[in-house]
Backbone as CSV, one residue per row, in Angstrom:
resi,resn,N_x,N_y,N_z,CA_x,CA_y,CA_z,C_x,C_y,C_z
1,MET,80.377,-32.382,8.289,79.268,-31.421,7.917,78.344,-32.348,8.718
2,GLN,77.455,-31.492,9.597,76.254,-31.977,10.180,75.137,-31.393,9.566
3,ILE,74.034,-32.166,9.967,72.769,-32.208,9.829,71.919,-32.154,11.195
4,GLU,71.271,-30.775,11.116,70.547,-30.701,12.130,68.723,-30.516,11.311
5,ILE,68.269,-31.325,12.830,66.407,-31.736,11.739,65.641,-31.308,13.841
6,HIS,64.791,-30.554,13.616,64.394,-29.823,13.796,62.564,-30.177,13.932
7,ASP,62.170,-30.225,14.867,60.772,-31.456,14.316,60.001,-29.744,14.772
8,ARG,59.751,-28.690,13.615,59.070,-27.923,14.832,57.347,-28.033,13.265
9,ALA,57.231,-29.095,12.711,56.265,-29.747,12.906,55.288,-30.420,13.472
10,THR,55.661,-30.723,14.790,54.844,-31.888,15.718,53.411,-30.645,16.314
11,ALA,53.994,-29.966,17.004,53.005,-29.268,17.606,52.110,-28.652,16.632
12,LEU,52.661,-28.422,15.316,50.653,-27.326,14.089,50.969,-28.383,14.340
13,LEU,51.148,-30.158,13.912,50.426,-31.380,14.077,49.448,-31.544,15.193
14,ASN,49.906,-31.436,16.392,49.473,-31.833,17.112,48.066,-31.425,17.242
15,GLN,48.747,-29.311,17.355,46.974,-28.854,17.274,45.868,-29.220,15.303
16,LEU,46.739,-29.002,14.949,45.664,-29.926,13.812,45.305,-30.967,14.090
17,THR,45.776,-31.939,14.467,44.149,-33.030,15.321,43.906,-32.861,16.015
18,GLU,44.067,-32.132,16.889,43.281,-31.649,17.713,41.721,-31.042,17.705
19,ARG,42.534,-30.182,16.584,41.076,-29.321,15.918,40.144,-30.136,15.157
20,LEU,41.087,-30.854,14.110,40.890,-31.780,13.138,39.449,-32.938,14.296
21,THR,39.634,-32.893,15.530,38.597,-33.809,16.364,36.975,-33.286,16.458
22,HIS,37.298,-31.908,16.529,36.715,-32.176,16.713,36.266,-30.723,15.241
23,ARG,35.271,-31.563,14.628,34.624,-31.350,13.101,34.394,-29.972,12.917
24,GLY,33.080,-29.416,13.816,32.451,-29.012,14.163,32.622,-27.546,13.099
25,PRO,33.970,-26.815,13.674,34.237,-25.889,11.940,35.116,-25.377,10.959
26,LEU,35.503,-27.108,11.248,35.878,-27.013,9.338,34.420,-27.894,8.609
27,ASN,33.659,-28.267,8.902,32.265,-29.239,8.941,31.578,-27.303,8.621
28,GLN,31.697,-26.831,9.368,30.557,-25.341,8.910,31.732,-24.807,7.811
29,MET,32.750,-24.268,7.376,33.240,-23.883,6.657,33.399,-24.491,5.446
30,VAL,33.864,-25.915,6.027,33.194,-26.334,4.342,31.762,-26.292,4.054
31,GLY,30.777,-26.561,4.473,29.217,-25.972,4.389,28.784,-24.822,3.506
32,ARG,30.018,-23.842,4.809,29.656,-22.974,3.894,29.810,-22.853,2.509
33,ARG,31.217,-23.146,2.077,31.705,-22.808,0.823,30.839,-23.641,-0.377
34,VAL,29.952,-25.177,0.422,29.974,-25.517,-1.162,27.737,-24.540,-0.673
35,GLN,27.078,-23.684,0.442,26.042,-23.194,0.389,26.466,-22.400,-0.501
36,ASN,27.368,-21.850,-0.385,28.145,-20.325,-1.779,27.731,-20.523,-3.099
37,HIS,28.686,-21.949,-3.153,28.649,-22.247,-4.751,27.272,-22.839,-5.308
38,ILE,25.970,-23.320,-5.271,24.928,-23.697,-4.586,24.231,-22.602,-5.059
39,ARG,24.068,-21.654,-4.637,24.185,-19.768,-4.396,24.417,-20.092,-5.693
40,ASP,25.607,-19.736,-6.018,26.009,-18.925,-7.513,25.773,-19.121,-8.586
41,TYR,25.711,-21.312,-8.651,24.240,-22.001,-9.036,23.760,-21.462,-9.866
42,LEU,22.636,-21.172,-8.696,21.665,-20.562,-9.192,20.804,-19.465,-9.827
43,ILE,21.404,-18.770,-9.309,21.609,-17.168,-9.679,21.983,-16.718,-10.675
44,GLN,23.027,-18.069,-11.674,23.866,-18.139,-13.009,22.288,-18.791,-13.971
45,LEU,22.030,-19.618,-12.911,20.871,-20.609,-13.293,20.168,-19.717,-13.427
46,ALA,18.878,-18.765,-13.368,17.923,-17.807,-13.650,18.895,-17.287,-14.353
47,LEU,19.860,-16.534,-14.468,19.489,-15.270,-15.673,19.154,-17.004,-16.867
48,THR,19.249,-17.354,-17.019,19.055,-18.351,-18.364,18.088,-19.448,-18.501
49,LYS,17.393,-20.187,-17.244,16.375,-21.020,-17.029,15.394,-20.757,-17.108
50,HIS,14.308,-19.569,-18.011,12.664,-20.015,-18.288,12.466,-20.539,-19.345
51,ASP,12.361,-21.398,-19.598,11.723,-21.503,-20.995,10.188,-21.379,-20.787
52,THR,9.428,-22.263,-20.053,7.562,-20.867,-19.765,7.888,-20.226,-19.885
53,ALA,8.464,-19.365,-19.560,7.893,-17.591,-19.782,8.590,-17.299,-20.642
54,ARG,9.129,-18.143,-21.604,10.137,-16.850,-23.181,8.861,-17.720,-23.904
55,SER,8.873,-18.877,-24.091,7.695,-19.402,-24.639,6.497,-18.669,-24.720
56,LEU,6.285,-17.299,-23.269,4.626,-16.560,-23.434,4.570,-15.728,-24.077
57,GLY,6.405,-15.751,-23.815,7.437,-13.887,-23.536,6.148,-13.652,-23.284
58,ALA,6.798,-13.267,-21.227,5.786,-13.478,-19.835,7.751,-13.078,-20.028
59,THR,6.967,-12.221,-18.365,8.795,-12.262,-17.281,8.885,-13.012,-16.617
60,PRO,10.046,-13.600,-16.436,10.189,-14.228,-15.275,9.556,-14.451,-14.031
61,SER,9.440,-15.262,-13.374,8.854,-15.432,-12.244,9.791,-15.348,-10.904
62,GLY,11.097,-15.987,-11.524,12.376,-15.919,-10.449,12.319,-16.620,-9.433
63,HIS,11.675,-17.649,-9.939,11.962,-18.836,-8.186,13.353,-19.107,-8.655
64,LEU,14.300,-18.613,-9.369,15.400,-19.503,-8.734,15.952,-18.855,-8.464
65,GLY,16.528,-17.457,-8.590,16.247,-16.413,-7.705,16.068,-16.847,-5.802
66,LYS,14.830,-16.716,-5.930,14.026,-16.727,-4.947,15.392,-18.580,-3.834
67,ALA,15.290,-19.044,-4.955,16.003,-20.225,-4.798,17.138,-19.934,-4.231
68,ALA,18.125,-19.382,-4.598,19.147,-18.975,-4.101,19.271,-18.073,-2.993
69,GLU,18.165,-17.352,-2.949,18.605,-16.468,-1.610,17.951,-17.440,-0.244
70,LYS,17.047,-18.409,-0.661,16.901,-19.492,0.316,17.866,-20.241,1.244
71,VAL,18.680,-20.715,-0.624,19.895,-21.326,0.003,21.091,-21.285,1.219
72,ALA,20.954,-19.647,1.361,22.524,-18.797,1.265,21.842,-18.733,2.573
73,LEU,20.576,-18.059,3.040,20.417,-18.601,4.474,21.304,-19.094,5.594
74,PRO,21.627,-18.069,7.040,22.237,-19.240,8.065,21.644,-20.539,8.479
75,GLU,20.922,-20.272,8.361,20.353,-21.208,8.836,19.430,-22.922,7.869
76,ALA,19.577,-22.627,6.096,19.845,-23.250,5.524,20.723,-24.625,5.825
77,LEU,22.101,-24.283,6.386,22.917,-24.858,7.475,22.762,-25.125,8.594
78,THR,23.023,-27.180,8.350,22.669,-27.091,10.465,23.644,-28.131,10.409
79,GLU,23.932,-28.318,11.989,25.297,-29.857,11.832,24.190,-30.884,11.975
80,ILE,25.390,-32.374,11.475,24.888,-33.039,11.188,25.306,-33.958,12.136
81,PRO,25.321,-35.366,12.787,26.383,-36.287,13.741,28.021,-36.040,13.016
82,ASP,27.401,-35.878,11.225,28.395,-36.795,10.536,29.339,-35.866,9.465
83,GLY,28.950,-34.244,9.469,28.735,-32.759,8.365,28.267,-31.984,8.569
84,VAL,27.312,-31.590,7.658,26.136,-30.113,7.343,25.588,-31.815,7.315
85,MET,23.912,-30.342,6.921,23.352,-30.430,5.363,22.721,-29.048,5.810
86,ILE,22.609,-28.821,4.030,22.605,-27.775,2.950,20.806,-28.231,2.623
87,SER,19.907,-27.528,3.674,18.113,-27.591,3.414,17.831,-26.417,2.218
88,LEU,17.595,-26.845,0.407,16.470,-26.538,0.003,15.667,-26.794,-0.019
89,SER,14.773,-24.964,0.940,13.158,-25.418,1.389,12.704,-24.991,-0.355
90,HIS,12.638,-24.816,-1.044,11.730,-24.101,-2.625,11.053,-24.846,-2.798
91,PRO,10.265,-24.446,-2.926,9.068,-25.041,-4.015,9.798,-26.223,-5.414
92,GLY,9.366,-27.102,-6.045,10.115,-26.757,-6.680,12.113,-27.233,-7.099
93,MET,12.265,-27.269,-5.717,13.632,-27.208,-6.010,14.161,-29.624,-6.084
94,GLY,12.788,-30.231,-5.418,12.994,-31.349,-5.224,13.280,-31.741,-6.913
95,ARG,12.911,-31.416,-7.707,13.187,-31.864,-9.160,14.499,-32.604,-9.682
96,ALA,15.006,-31.000,-9.050,17.107,-31.583,-8.740,17.195,-33.462,-9.074
97,PHE,15.952,-33.633,-8.061,16.923,-34.941,-7.473,15.811,-36.104,-7.734
98,HIS,14.988,-35.591,-7.858,13.669,-36.922,-8.651,12.847,-36.278,-8.735
99,ASP,11.212,-37.380,-10.047,10.204,-36.344,-10.459,9.095,-36.329,-9.701
100,VAL,8.834,-35.409,-9.978,7.763,-34.383,-8.904,6.347,-34.803,-9.732
101,GLU,5.289,-34.799,-8.773,3.993,-34.851,-9.005,3.400,-34.066,-8.680
102,ILE,2.689,-32.604,-9.379,2.014,-31.268,-8.701,0.633,-31.481,-8.939
103,LYS,-0.071,-31.355,-7.201,-1.392,-31.736,-7.607,-2.053,-30.834,-6.246
104,PRO,-3.204,-30.277,-7.126,-4.220,-29.304,-6.453,-3.717,-28.925,-4.826
105,GLY,-3.886,-28.003,-4.758,-4.249,-27.863,-3.150,-5.817,-28.363,-2.899
106,PRO,-6.087,-28.295,-1.117,-7.109,-29.208,-0.309,-8.934,-28.292,-1.153
107,GLY,-9.158,-28.453,-1.150,-10.322,-28.271,-2.205,-11.373,-27.968,-3.078
108,LYS,-9.608,-28.442,-3.543,-8.920,-27.849,-4.929,-9.319,-29.315,-6.215
109,LYS,-9.207,-29.005,-7.478,-10.244,-29.928,-8.483,-9.012,-30.070,-9.187
110,PHE,-8.125,-29.106,-10.062,-7.520,-28.391,-11.116,-6.764,-27.556,-10.855
111,LEU,-5.726,-27.637,-11.425,-3.769,-27.553,-11.574,-4.688,-25.898,-12.607
112,THR,-3.819,-24.846,-13.170,-4.602,-23.874,-13.856,-2.508,-23.471,-14.782
113,ILE,-3.393,-24.213,-16.000,-1.964,-24.073,-16.636,-1.575,-22.742,-17.662
114,PRO,-0.917,-21.313,-17.429,-1.012,-20.351,-18.403,-1.520,-20.860,-19.718
115,GLN,-1.508,-19.596,-20.785,-1.677,-20.043,-21.536,-0.539,-19.183,-23.081
116,ILE,-1.178,-17.952,-22.025,-0.565,-16.536,-22.449,-0.104,-15.839,-21.497
117,ALA,0.680,-15.147,-21.777,1.871,-14.044,-21.019,1.238,-13.569,-19.785
118,GLN,-0.325,-12.940,-19.807,-0.533,-12.509,-18.624,-1.381,-13.350,-18.154
119,ALA,-0.621,-14.703,-18.681,-1.163,-15.772,-17.495,-0.435,-16.232,-16.258
120,TYR,0.713,-15.933,-16.793,1.907,-15.932,-15.893,2.013,-15.651,-14.551
121,ASN,2.743,-16.563,-13.482,3.241,-15.544,-12.649,2.126,-15.113,-11.668
122,GLN,0.640,-15.374,-12.654,-0.723,-15.025,-11.721,-1.729,-15.820,-11.191
123,ARG,-2.434,-15.995,-10.137,-2.903,-16.862,-9.835,-4.998,-16.590,-10.558
124,ALA,-5.118,-17.990,-10.838,-6.384,-16.697,-12.183,-7.793,-16.415,-11.187
125,TYR,-7.680,-17.167,-9.854,-9.203,-17.147,-9.260,-9.326,-14.929,-9.218
126,ARG,-7.885,-14.150,-9.471,-7.357,-13.130,-10.113,-8.025,-11.859,-10.081
127,VAL,-7.956,-13.218,-11.486,-8.134,-12.854,-12.646,-9.789,-12.490,-12.784
128,GLU,-10.855,-10.989,-13.008,-12.249,-11.223,-13.368,-12.212,-11.747,-14.756
129,GLY,-13.109,-11.842,-14.486,-14.594,-12.551,-16.120,-13.930,-13.745,-16.547
130,LEU,-12.696,-14.560,-15.926,-12.420,-15.616,-16.975,-13.325,-16.909,-16.321
131,VAL,-14.466,-17.300,-17.605,-15.332,-18.034,-17.775,-14.722,-19.691,-18.086
132,ALA,-14.876,-20.777,-17.015,-14.678,-22.223,-17.213,-15.816,-23.249,-18.491
133,ILE,-14.720,-23.475,-19.042,-15.344,-24.591,-20.355,-14.453,-25.646,-20.432
134,PHE,-15.979,-26.323,-20.413,-15.485,-28.386,-20.519,-15.863,-28.846,-21.962
135,GLN,-14.898,-29.357,-22.275,-15.338,-30.537,-22.756,-14.915,-32.156,-23.516
136,GLY,-15.262,-32.835,-23.914,-15.232,-34.282,-23.983,-16.663,-35.180,-22.545
137,PRO,-16.414,-36.208,-22.929,-17.200,-37.007,-21.882,-16.658,-36.665,-20.413
138,LYS,-18.317,-37.167,-19.351,-17.083,-36.584,-18.619,-16.728,-38.160,-17.530
139,GLY,-15.529,-37.816,-17.232,-13.927,-38.913,-16.749,-13.443,-38.472,-17.743
140,VAL,-13.370,-37.482,-18.904,-12.276,-37.585,-19.619,-12.395,-36.239,-19.869
141,ARG,-12.894,-35.057,-19.433,-12.906,-33.556,-20.037,-11.698,-32.715,-19.457
142,LYS,-11.596,-32.039,-21.067,-10.597,-30.904,-20.728,-11.980,-29.902,-20.100
143,GLY,-10.594,-29.266,-19.283,-11.078,-28.126,-19.568,-9.951,-26.581,-18.852
144,LEU,-10.533,-25.325,-19.618,-9.997,-24.264,-20.527,-10.758,-22.792,-19.293
145,LEU,-9.878,-22.263,-18.710,-10.638,-20.921,-18.469,-10.100,-19.610,-19.079
146,ALA,-11.439,-19.389,-19.860,-10.943,-18.236,-20.961,-11.992,-16.809,-20.388
147,MET,-10.928,-16.338,-21.617,-11.426,-14.200,-21.121,-12.606,-14.141,-22.084
148,PRO,-13.911,-14.031,-22.091,-14.787,-13.495,-23.169,-14.882,-12.266,-23.647
149,ASP,-14.907,-11.512,-25.134,-13.989,-11.020,-25.526,-15.595,-9.612,-25.250
150,GLY,-16.834,-9.810,-24.949,-17.555,-9.923,-25.668,-18.298,-8.920,-27.357
151,GLN,-17.782,-9.856,-27.773,-17.591,-9.811,-29.009,-18.534,-11.158,-29.855
152,GLY,-18.480,-12.246,-28.665,-18.033,-13.523,-28.718,-17.287,-14.399,-29.418
153,HIS,-16.225,-13.559,-28.924,-14.292,-14.068,-29.271,-14.370,-15.004,-27.452
154,LEU,-13.237,-15.062,-27.598,-12.937,-16.462,-26.260,-11.302,-16.281,-26.921
155,THR,-10.912,-15.753,-25.442,-8.775,-16.023,-25.586,-8.981,-16.433,-24.332
156,VAL,-8.433,-17.786,-24.741,-7.961,-18.775,-23.156,-6.845,-18.600,-22.537
157,TRP,-6.944,-18.551,-21.072,-5.371,-17.651,-20.491,-4.774,-19.276,-19.678
158,TYR,-5.456,-20.210,-19.900,-5.292,-21.072,-18.794,-6.279,-22.643,-19.006
159,THR,-5.495,-23.904,-19.030,-6.128,-24.927,-19.184,-5.831,-25.719,-18.011
160,LEU,-6.899,-26.739,-17.329,-6.994,-27.179,-15.929,-7.296,-28.368,-16.395
161,VAL,-6.536,-28.715,-15.359,-5.430,-30.288,-15.891,-5.987,-30.498,-13.859
162,PRO,-6.024,-32.114,-13.967,-6.324,-32.289,-12.498,-4.735,-32.657,-11.750
163,SER,-3.590,-32.911,-12.531,-2.002,-32.149,-11.762,-1.196,-33.204,-12.661
164,VAL,0.344,-33.049,-12.717,1.039,-32.219,-13.596,2.618,-33.199,-13.091
165,HIS,3.000,-34.089,-14.160,4.194,-34.938,-14.051,5.280,-34.150,-14.401
166,GLN,6.000,-33.782,-13.360,7.887,-32.793,-14.240,9.140,-34.333,-13.832
167,LYS,9.348,-33.954,-14.744,10.052,-35.391,-14.822,11.991,-34.608,-14.565
168,ARG,12.373,-35.692,-13.499,13.486,-34.782,-12.603,14.351,-34.432,-13.889
169,ASP,15.019,-33.725,-13.035,15.671,-32.006,-13.781,17.396,-32.064,-12.470
170,PRO,18.504,-33.067,-13.378,19.706,-32.733,-12.087,20.016,-31.436,-12.174
171,SER,19.966,-31.057,-14.140,21.179,-29.630,-13.845,20.105,-28.099,-12.882
172,LEU,19.051,-28.889,-12.161,18.851,-27.675,-11.407,20.010,-27.267,-10.175
173,MET,20.558,-28.011,-10.351,21.947,-28.410,-8.772,23.186,-28.377,-9.835
174,PRO,24.265,-27.826,-9.089,25.715,-27.584,-9.464,25.636,-29.871,-9.446
175,THR,27.251,-29.681,-10.168,27.294,-31.402,-10.266,28.477,-31.534,-9.329
176,ARG,28.054,-32.800,-9.004,28.465,-33.516,-7.589,29.947,-33.535,-7.039
177,ALA,30.870,-33.542,-8.817,32.347,-32.882,-8.608,32.835,-31.439,-8.564
178,SER,31.857,-30.451,-8.966,31.868,-28.951,-8.275,30.955,-29.231,-6.942
179,MET,30.638,-29.171,-6.981,30.254,-29.378,-4.939,31.168,-30.197,-4.225
180,SER,31.958,-30.790,-4.675,32.766,-32.188,-4.245,34.404,-30.557,-3.898
181,ALA,34.535,-30.606,-4.892,35.708,-29.376,-5.119,35.339,-27.714,-4.331
182,ALA,34.029,-27.461,-4.794,33.810,-26.320,-3.192,34.514,-27.135,-1.812
183,ALA,33.882,-28.311,-1.386,33.732,-28.289,-0.376,35.258,-29.125,-0.348
184,LEU,35.778,-29.313,-0.807,37.632,-29.231,-0.856,37.876,-28.305,-0.895
185,ALA,38.088,-27.475,-1.312,38.406,-25.299,-1.175,37.986,-25.356,0.863
186,GLY,37.178,-25.758,1.190,36.712,-25.155,1.665,37.531,-25.724,3.142
187,ALA,37.969,-26.699,2.946,38.932,-27.629,4.053,40.056,-27.303,3.724
188,ARG,40.879,-26.968,3.164,42.272,-26.119,2.424,41.522,-24.931,2.956
189,GLU,40.904,-23.889,3.283,40.914,-23.048,3.771,40.808,-23.113,5.440
190,TYR,40.233,-24.368,6.150,40.191,-24.345,7.036,41.532,-24.693,7.664
191,ILE,42.748,-25.113,7.157,43.511,-26.064,7.244,44.636,-24.542,7.494
192,GLN,44.227,-23.984,6.341,45.185,-22.948,5.659,44.926,-21.259,7.487
193,VAL,43.721,-21.319,8.500,43.479,-21.413,8.831,44.243,-20.659,10.746
194,LEU,44.506,-22.468,10.288,44.640,-23.348,11.573,46.440,-22.614,11.219
195,LYS,46.901,-22.971,10.776,48.562,-23.023,10.716,47.949,-21.213,10.755
196,LYS,47.816,-20.770,10.209,47.570,-18.652,10.344,47.689,-18.530,12.353
197,MET,46.942,-18.726,12.478,46.620,-19.726,14.195,48.019,-19.799,14.698
198,ARG,47.648,-20.658,14.246,50.069,-21.537,15.000,50.925,-20.267,15.307
199,ASN,50.718,-19.078,13.484,52.095,-18.558,13.479,52.186,-17.997,13.944
């Protein structure tokens, strides 16, 4: 009986080693897999996570859907020396990683917090007829923007606050485990591509 051993693997392994030495294509494939995973997660989250809009009976602003669109853009994936970087350049996504302090823009003293559905996702300065009402001693005054109805009644549209502190919300992003799984799937896909090129 004879046993013949043919080294058919060396050429493939050499090719894999060569291609894995230059990790650009591998990193891109891994990065795209993770990028698509984040996009899909945000799309699903956008269907359910709109507590503020729901509490007011308003239509959701769709900011998570917009974040999903932005993270899927080609320019959101960039190569860095030891891998790739995925940019989440949409306002509010920082909350996935840390607490956020929101303050008024330049020249403004207050943020406007919607109190009714009509005010949600609408800038206060565009609403005609609002009047400002301040209560309490100077320094701790609370402000409101309200709409008079012409009969002595007011409907509060917004509260005015100097800033808003939002706690970190890790649920805005997929888990590390699921992103690692997506990255691993990308690496496996790259290996399969190399094998097909060899064949």
